[in-house]
N, C-alpha and C positions, 0 to 999 in steps of 0.2 A: 523499418522493423522487418526482421526476417521471421518466418514461421516454419514450423516442422509439422507436416501432416503424416501421421504414421498409424499403422495397424498394430494393435496390441493383443497378446495372448492372455494377459492378466491386466488387472487394473493397477496402474503404477501408484496412484494416489487417490484412495477412496474418498477422503474428505474433499479434495478438489473436484472430483467428479460429482459428488453429492451436491456441492454448491452450484456447479454448472447445470446439473439436471434440475435443481430447484428453480434456478433462473429461467431455464428453457421452458419448464412446465408452466411457470407463471405467465410467460409470454404467450404460450400456446393456448392456455385457458382464456386469456383476454381476447385472443383472436377468435377462439371458438364462440365465446359469448357475443362478440361483435358480429359474427355470422348468424346469430339468432339461436345458438345452441344453449341448452339449459345448463344450469350449474349442477354437474353430476359429481365431480371430484374436486379436491383441492390439489394444489401443486405438491404438497407434502404427501398426499395419498398416492399420486402418480409416481413420485420419486421413490417412495417405499416399495411400490410394486416392481420397480426395475430390478432390484437386487436379487429377489428369489428367481428371477428369470435370466440372470446374467449369463448362464451357460448357453442360452440360445444365441447370444451375440458374440460368442467366441468360437475359434476354430474347433472342430473342422466344419461345422455347418453354419457359422456366422462370423461376423467381423465387428470389432470395436475400433472405430477410427477416432483418434484424438488429435487435436491441433494445439500445439504449444507455441507461444511467442518466443522471441529471442531471450527473454528473461526466465523462460521455463514455466510461465503461467499458462494454465489451461484456458483456452479461449474458444474452443469449438469441438463439436463431436458429431458423430453419425454412426448408426448401427445398421447392420445387415443381418437378416435372419431367414432361415428356411421357411417358406410358405407351404411348399409341397415338394415332392421329390425332384421336380424339374424347374422349380422357381424359387426366387428369393423375394423378400420384402424389404424395402428401404424405409428406415424409421429414424427419428430423432436427429434430423439435420438442424444444427444450430451453430451459429457463430455470434459471439458477443458483439454488441454494437461497436465497441472500441476497436475491434479487428475487422469490421465490415469494410467492403470496398477493395479487398485484396484478392478476390477470386477464390477465397477459401471454401465457400459453399460448393462451388463447382469442383474444386479439388477433392473435397470429401466425396461428392457423388462419383467423380471419375475413379477414385480409389475403390469405392464399393462396387462399381461396375466391373472393374478389372478383377476384383476378388470373385464376383459372381461367375465371370468367364472361367477363372481358374478352378473354381469348384465344379464347373461343368453344367451350370444351369442354363436353360434355354430362354428363360423369361424373368424379367424383374417387374415387380408390382409396387405401386406407391399410392398413398392417399395424402391429400393435403386439404387443409381447411379452406372452404370457399373464401375467396378474397385474399388468400395468402400469396400474393402475386410474386414476391421475390422467389419463393420456392417453386411455384408453378412455372415461372419463366425459365428457370434452370432446366426443368424436366422437358418443357416444350422444345427448347433449343437443342437438347440432346436427342430428340426424335421420339420421346414417349408420346403415346396416343391416348386419347380419352377413352375410357371404357365404363361399363356399369360396375357397380360394387362387386368385388370379388369375394367369394365365400370364405377364403382363407384370411381375410383382413383381421388383424390382431386387435383392432379397436372394437369397442362394444357396438352391437348392432343398433342400439338406440341413438348412437352418435352419428351414424352413417349419413343421414340426410344433410348434414352440415359439411360433408367432405366431397371433393371431386376425386376420381380414381383414374389412374393412368397405368399403362403397361408399355414395356419395352421388350421387343423380341430380338435376340441375338441372331445373326445370320448363320 
């Protein structure tokens, strides 16, 4: 199976992205609860909060990365948004289980890192749910370092005890 990992200036298929986000948020909420986090939101709540903020994930100050398989089905995503004038935040890294094992998570991260360089940011910030080792390993291998919670984190402060925080500084 071949895959296309691309950056988009608009959402090509809202229904497909809606379905992917709902699946992603369901997985994330299960991981959050497994890490001891309280039930704060539903997957539907989180998906609904994405759309009013879509502008943050599109150029010029953000990126929406989508992965389609050879049949044109949406199988992965990742977003990049501005955290402060010199830094971006990586969010929503997800690859459907049926597409896992093809390096797509890493490809999404690489594309967002390249976009951050292109924008001119000096730093990338990311948080991950404690125990989400697939995601954490990607960032560790790329040279992200562990840090304390960053004040610009887009997740609610009451959720922060259940996250690890990492930073990457461009040379």
